[in-house]
C-alpha positions in Angstrom: 0.0 -0.1 0.0 1.1 3.4 -0.8 1.7 5.7 2.2 0.4 9.5 2.2 -0.1 10.3 6.3 -1.5 13.6 7.5 1.0 15.9 7.9 3.7 14.3 5.6 4.7 13.5 2.3 3.2 14.3 -1.2 -0.4 14.4 -2.3 -1.6 10.9 -3.9 -0.3 10.5 -7.4 -3.7 11.1 -9.8 -5.5 8.4 -10.7 -4.2 6.3 -7.4 -7.1 4.9 -5.3 -7.3 6.5 -1.8 -8.8 5.8 1.5 -9.4 8.3 4.2 -8.6 5.9 7.8 -10.1 6.0 10.9 -12.3 9.3 10.7 -15.5 10.3 12.2 -17.6 10.0 8.8 -20.6 12.1 8.3 -22.5 9.9 5.4 -25.4 12.7 4.9 -27.2 9.3 3.9 -30.9 9.0 4.5 -30.6 8.2 7.9 -27.7 11.0 8.4 -25.3 7.9 9.5 -22.3 8.9 11.6 -19.7 6.4 11.4 -16.9 6.3 14.2 -13.2 5.4 13.3 -14.2 4.3 10.0 -12.8 4.6 6.5 -13.8 5.9 3.1 -12.2 4.1 -0.2 -12.1 6.1 -3.4 -11.8 4.3 -6.6 -11.7 6.5 -10.0 -13.9 8.8 -10.0 -16.5 7.5 -7.2 -16.9 6.3 -3.6 -16.1 2.5 -3.7 -16.9 1.9 -0.1 -17.4 3.2 3.5 -17.1 1.4 6.5 -14.7 0.0 9.0 -11.3 -1.3 8.5 -11.9 -1.4 4.9 -9.8 -4.0 2.5 -8.0 -1.6 -0.3 -6.6 -2.4 -3.8 -2.5 -2.7 -4.0 -1.0 0.7 -4.8 -3.8 2.6 -2.6 -3.0 5.8 -1.0 -3.7 6.1 2.6 -4.9 9.3 4.4 -4.9 9.3 8.3 -8.5 10.6 9.2 -8.1 10.0 12.9 -9.3 12.4 14.8 -10.8 14.4 11.9 -14.1 14.5 10.2 -14.9 13.2 6.8 -17.7 14.2 4.9 -19.4 15.0 1.4 -17.7 18.0 -0.4 -19.8 21.2 0.5 -22.3 22.7 -2.5 -22.8 26.3 -2.8 -26.0 27.3 -4.8 -25.7 30.9 -5.3 -22.3 32.6 -5.9 -21.6 35.7 -7.9 -18.0 34.2 -9.0 -17.4 37.0 -11.2 -17.1 39.8 -8.3 -14.6 37.8 -6.6 -12.0 40.1 -7.7 -13.2 42.8 -5.7 -12.6 41.0 -2.5 -13.9 42.7 0.9 -14.5 46.1 -1.4 -18.2 46.3 -0.1 -17.6 45.7 3.3 -19.8 48.2 4.6 -22.3 48.3 1.6 -25.9 48.2 1.8 -28.1 46.0 -0.7 -28.9 49.5 -2.2 -25.2 50.5 -2.5 -24.7 47.1 -4.1 -27.1 47.8 -6.6 -25.9 51.4 -7.3 -22.1 50.1 -7.8 -22.8 47.0 -10.1 -26.2 47.2 -11.8 -26.2 51.0 -12.4 -22.9 52.7 -12.6 -19.9 50.6 -12.8 -21.2 46.6 -13.7 -20.8 47.6 -17.3 -16.8 47.9 -17.1 -16.0 44.7 -16.2 -14.2 43.1 -19.5 -14.0 39.7 -20.2 -10.7 39.2 -18.9 -12.4 40.6 -15.6 -14.7 38.1 -15.4 -12.2 35.2 -15.8 -10.2 36.9 -13.2 -12.9 37.0 -10.4 -14.1 33.4 -11.7 -10.5 31.7 -11.5 -10.0 33.3 -8.0 -13.3 32.2 -6.6 -13.0 28.7 -7.9 -9.9 28.3 -6.4 -11.0 29.7 -2.6 -13.9 27.4 -3.1 -11.9 24.1 -3.3 -9.7 26.0 -0.7 -12.9 25.6 2.0 -14.1 22.2 0.9 -16.8 23.6 -1.5 -16.4 21.0 -4.1 -19.8 22.0 -6.1 -20.5 26.0 -6.9 -23.4 27.8 -8.9 -21.3 30.5 -10.7 -24.8 32.9 -10.5 -23.2 35.0 -13.4 -25.0 38.0 -14.0 -22.2 39.9 -15.3 -22.2 38.5 -19.0 -22.7 41.3 -20.8 -21.6 39.7 -24.4 -20.7 36.2 -25.0 -17.1 36.7 -24.8 -17.7 37.3 -21.2 -19.7 34.1 -21.0 -16.9 32.1 -22.5 -14.4 33.8 -20.4 -16.5 32.8 -17.4 -16.5 29.3 -18.6 -12.5 29.1 -19.5 -11.7 29.9 -15.7 -14.3 27.2 -14.3 -12.8 24.6 -16.8 -9.3 25.4 -15.4 -9.6 24.7 -12.2 -10.6 21.1 -11.0 -13.9 21.6 -9.4 -17.6 20.9 -10.1 -19.5 24.2 -11.3 -22.8 24.9 -12.7 -22.8 28.4 -14.8 -25.8 30.1 -14.5 -25.9 32.6 -17.3 -27.5 35.9 -16.5 -26.8 39.5 -17.6 -27.6 42.9 -15.5 -27.0 45.0 -18.6 -30.0 43.8 -20.2 -33.1 42.2 -20.1 -33.5 38.8 -19.9 -35.9 38.2 -22.9 -33.8 39.7 -25.1 -30.1 38.3 -24.0 -31.8 34.6 -23.9 -33.4 35.4 -27.7 -29.9 36.3 -29.2 -28.6 33.7 -31.5 -25.2 34.0 -30.0 -26.5 33.1 -26.7 -27.8 29.7 -27.7 -24.6 29.0 -30.1 -22.9 29.7 -26.8 -24.9 26.8 -25.0 -24.4 24.3 -27.5 -20.5 25.1 -27.6 -20.1 24.6 -24.2 -22.2 22.4 -22.6 -22.5 18.6 -23.4 -23.8 16.7 -20.4 -21.1 16.8 -18.5 -21.6 16.8 -14.7 -18.6 18.8 -13.8 -20.3 21.9 -15.8 -23.8 22.6 -15.1 -25.8 25.0 -16.6 -28.5 27.5 -15.5 -30.5 30.1 -16.5 -30.3 33.0 -14.1 -33.0 36.1 -13.9 -35.6 37.9 -11.8 -38.8 38.3 -12.2 -40.1 42.0 -11.4 -43.9 41.5 -11.1 -44.6 43.2 -14.0 -48.2 42.2 -14.9 -47.4 42.1 -18.4 -44.8 39.0 -17.6 -42.3 40.0 -19.6 -39.8 37.4 -18.6 -42.1 34.9 -19.8 -40.0 34.7 -22.9 -36.9 33.9 -20.7 -38.7 31.2 -19.6 -39.7 29.7 -22.7 -36.1 29.6 -23.9 -35.4 27.9 -20.8 -37.9 25.2 -21.2 -36.8 24.9 -24.8 -33.1 24.4 -23.7 -34.1 22.0 -20.9 -32.6 24.4 -18.4 -33.7 25.3 -15.0 -34.1 28.7 -13.7 -32.2 30.5 -10.7 -34.0 33.5 -9.4 -33.8 36.1 -6.8 -37.4 35.9 -5.1 -38.5 37.6 -2.3 -36.2 40.4 -2.1 -37.1 43.9 -0.1 -37.9 46.4 -2.5 -37.3 44.3 -5.4 -38.9 41.2 -6.2 -42.1 40.1 -4.5 -45.4 37.9 -4.1 -46.3 39.4 -7.4 -43.2 37.5 -9.6 -44.3 34.2 -7.4 -47.8 34.3 -8.8 -46.9 35.1 -12.3 -44.2 32.2 -12.8 -47.2 30.0 -11.0 -50.4 31.1 -13.3 -48.1 30.6 -16.5 -46.7 27.0 -15.4 -43.0 28.3 -14.5 -42.7 27.2 -11.2 -40.9 23.6 -11.4 -39.1 21.0 -9.3 -35.9 22.6 -10.6 -36.4 26.0 -9.7 -34.4 27.8 -7.2 -35.7 30.6 -5.5 -32.5 32.9 -3.9 -33.4 34.5 -0.9 -37.0 34.4 -0.4 -36.9 36.2 2.3 -39.8 38.3 2.3 -42.8 36.4 0.6 -46.1 35.7 2.4 -47.5 32.6 3.0 -49.5 31.9 -0.4 -45.7 32.2 -2.3 -44.4 29.7 0.3 -47.2 27.2 -0.9 -46.7 27.7 -4.3 -43.2 26.8 -4.0 -43.6 24.1 -1.7 -46.2 22.5 -3.8 -44.6 22.8 -7.1 -41.3 21.2 -5.3 -38.6 24.1 -5.8 -36.0 24.8 -3.0 -34.6 27.9 -1.7 -30.5 29.0 -1.9 -30.3 30.8 1.2 -28.0 33.2 2.1 -27.9 34.1 5.9 -24.7 36.5 6.0 -26.3 38.5 2.9 -29.8 38.9 4.0 -29.2 39.6 7.7 -26.5 42.1 6.4 -27.9 43.9 3.5 -31.8 43.9 3.9 -33.1 41.6 1.5 -35.3 40.4 4.3 -34.9 38.4 7.5 -33.1 35.0 6.9 -36.3 32.8 6.0 -35.2 29.2 7.3 -38.0 29.9 10.3 -40.4 30.0 7.4 -38.9 27.6 5.3 -39.0 24.8 7.8 -43.0 25.5 8.7 -43.6 25.1 4.9 -41.7 22.0 4.4 -39.6 23.6 1.7 -36.2 22.5 0.7 -33.1 24.4 1.8 -29.8 24.9 0.2 -26.9 27.6 1.4 -24.6 30.1 -0.5 -22.6 32.5 0.7 -23.5 35.2 -2.5 -20.5 37.3 -3.1 -17.0 37.7 -1.7 -17.3 41.8 -2.5 -18.5 41.4 1.2 -18.3 37.8 2.7 -16.1 34.9 3.2 -16.2 32.0 0.2 -16.9 29.2 2.9 -19.8 27.5 4.0 -18.8 27.0 7.5 -19.6 31.0 7.7 -22.7 30.2 6.0 -24.0 27.2 8.4 -22.9 29.4 11.5 -24.9 32.4 10.7 -28.0 30.4 9.4 -28.4 28.5 12.9 -27.7 32.0 14.5 -30.4 33.6 12.8 -32.8 31.1 12.9 -32.5 30.4 16.5 -32.4 34.2 17.2 -36.1 34.3 15.4 -37.3 31.3 17.5 -36.3 33.4 20.8 -37.7 36.7 19.7 -41.0 35.1 18.8 -41.1 33.3 22.0 -40.3 36.1 23.9 -42.6 38.4 22.4 -45.7 36.2 23.7 -44.0 35.5 27.1 -42.6 32.3 26.5 -38.9 30.6 26.6 -37.7 28.0 23.7 -36.4 25.0 25.5 -35.5 22.9 22.6 -34.0 24.7 19.1 -35.8 23.3 16.5 -33.1 24.0 14.0 -30.0 21.6 14.7 -26.5 21.6 13.3 -27.1 18.3 11.4 -29.6 19.9 9.6 -27.6 22.8 8.3 -24.5 20.6 7.5 -27.3 18.8 5.4 -28.5 22.0 3.5 -24.4 22.5 2.9 -24.1 19.1 1.6 -27.0 17.0 0.5 -29.5 19.9 0.1 -27.1 21.7 -2.6 -27.3 18.2 -4.3 -31.2 18.0 -4.2 -31.1 21.8 -5.7 -29.1 21.1 -8.6 -30.9 17.7 -9.4 -27.4 16.2 -8.6 -29.0 13.7 -5.7 -27.9 10.4 -5.9 -24.3 11.8 -7.5 -22.9 13.9 -4.9 -23.8 15.2 -1.5 -23.3 11.9 0.1 -20.8 9.4 0.9 -22.0 6.1 -0.1 -20.8 3.5 -2.4 -21.5 4.4 -5.9 -21.5 8.3 -5.5 -19.2 10.5 -7.1 -16.1 10.9 -5.2 -16.4 14.6 -4.0 -14.8 14.0 -0.3 -13.8 16.8 2.4 -11.4 16.1 5.4 -11.6 18.2 8.2 -8.3 17.7 10.2 -6.1 20.2 11.7 -3.3 18.5 14.0 -1.9 22.4 14.7 -5.2 23.7 15.9 -6.4 23.3 19.7 -9.9 23.8 18.5 -9.8 20.5 16.8 -10.3 18.3 20.0 -12.4 17.1 21.7 -14.5 15.8 18.7 -17.8 15.3 20.7 -20.6 16.3 18.3 -19.3 16.1 14.8 -22.4 18.2 13.6 -22.0 20.3 15.6 -18.1 20.8 15.3 -18.2 21.2 11.6 -21.1 24.3 11.9 -19.7 25.8 15.1 -16.2 25.0 15.5 -14.5 24.0 11.9 -12.9 26.7 9.3 -11.3 27.1 6.1 -7.9 26.4 7.9 -8.9 23.2 9.2 -9.7 21.4 5.4 -6.8 19.1 5.1 -8.1 17.1 1.9 -10.3 17.9 -0.7 -11.2 15.4 -3.3 -13.5 16.0 -6.6 -14.6 13.3 -8.9 -11.9 11.4 -7.5 -9.2 13.8 -7.7 -7.1 15.1 -4.9 -7.1 19.0 -5.3 -6.3 20.1 -1.7 -3.9 17.8 0.5 -2.3 18.6 3.9 -4.0 21.9 3.8 -2.3 22.9 0.5 -3.7 23.3 -2.7 -2.7 20.6 -5.4 -1.9 21.9 -9.3 -3.3 25.2 -8.4 -1.4 28.3 -10.0 -2.2 31.5 -7.2 0.6 33.2 -9.3 -1.4 33.2 -12.5 -4.7 34.2 -10.3 -3.1 36.9 -8.2 -1.6 38.3 -11.8 -4.9 38.3 -13.5 -6.9 39.8 -10.6 -4.0 42.3 -10.1 -4.9 43.4 -13.4 -8.6 43.6 -13.3 -8.2 45.8 -10.0 -5.5 48.1 -12.0 -8.7 48.8 -14.9 -11.1 49.1 -12.5 -9.4 51.6 -10.4 -8.2 53.6 -13.7 -11.9 53.5 -15.0 -12.9 54.9 -11.9 -10.1 57.5 -11.2 -8.4 57.7 -7.5 -11.3 59.4 -5.8 -14.4 57.8 -6.9 -12.7 54.2 -6.2 -11.9 55.5 -2.6 -15.3 56.9 -2.5 -16.8 53.9 -3.8 -15.8 51.6 -0.4 -18.7 53.7 1.7 -20.3 55.6 -1.2 -22.9 58.5 0.3 -26.6 57.1 1.2 -29.1 58.2 -0.9 -31.2 60.8 0.9 -34.4 61.9 -1.5 -34.8 60.7 -5.1 -35.5 57.0 -5.2 -35.2 55.3 -8.7 -37.1 52.4 -10.1 -35.9 49.1 -9.2 -33.1 47.8 -10.9 -34.1 44.8 -11.8 -36.7 46.2 -14.4 -33.1 46.3 -16.5 -33.6 49.8 -17.7 -30.9 51.6 -19.0 -29.7 54.0 -16.4 -26.4 56.1 -17.2 -26.3 57.3 -13.5 -27.5 56.2 -10.5 -28.0 59.4 -8.7 -29.7 57.8 -5.6 -31.2 54.8 -4.8 -33.8 53.5 -2.6 -32.9 49.4 -2.9 
């Protein structure tokens, strides 16, 4: 047997079987089975077996998982990857300021190479954090050249991705009807589960329902739709009603945020089998509405997790799980206190948010049965959380609680995607960080030059609009100056 013990040696050779030995295994199967002192064997692109003391083929590389947690790769169902080159720039923004900066003023300045730079960095950081599948909610695709650049970056990084095609600079019924869009889809997507396809656009609630044409294109292409729904001041129950009345609410539809909907809209989502991508850090910071997991649980709506954009937040799902538990429990306590009661048992448990971060994402993307759990025959997307240099990794008493509240990016020891080791001993494998840094620096230089030094600095904390309120930016009108905006 080949050896690649934790903390020493090089990553297992490409193509060789790999076994994780002696870890606490969160299978995320239908019973949420947890195994202690167990092994996970990867042969080729699939999980071959899960259990104690597994016999393995000759030449299998062994990774010591003792004291660690072996779990499925995490899945992010909504990440604006093209914005990652602007990491942290909008840390103090509100949603209104985000709309002004990207939708109304400066989003048009992003060239194809800038979309490439953001996607490349975002894809790399996802793998580093154990996020093995990421939906690129790519609404910066002003041209097909931008779209090709986005896919070029995704294909360069050994992760599993879904390109959700969008364009905030044009109406969805316009860009989806363009021949070059259909040509792009035909050229770049061949049914490979390493690169999926969605259409990403929002429904404003206009009674004329102009988005109907884009939904029809999605249906013709066999593509699912992901849409920002229930965002305060932007998308509301009228959009849900229009989608439902025209037959466009499907089991594959992903509703992002869904934070300000009424009970009727939640019933419609539940009845049609859709799911909601919750971005708790975003919702509780920007004002889309209170993170809705408390309402989704009440209506039995499936949930997945997402981090939204690195313009504000960390690109990992540990933060998302932690924030989601906190927001849900805070809501539960506040409502109980309002009527003079006390919560004695939390309804949302750590194991549920871990499931949302793994199996929930797989279900939302139609990949359940392929990824999201560690079971024989599933695709081998595997994460080992182990850090012998951290006092936070012991004692390991409640593994779900440890993942949700204790672990962080630095504790991700090994990541496997589609049977390929892409991170080992806390270091990425086969990833050119120097190139990523160079491309991102070129993008920052370009954008800073377009805005000018003063506007660049002011953009990190722009003046708060005071009087005039512009139309909802989701109406896709051709603004040339944001002026002021009410979000």
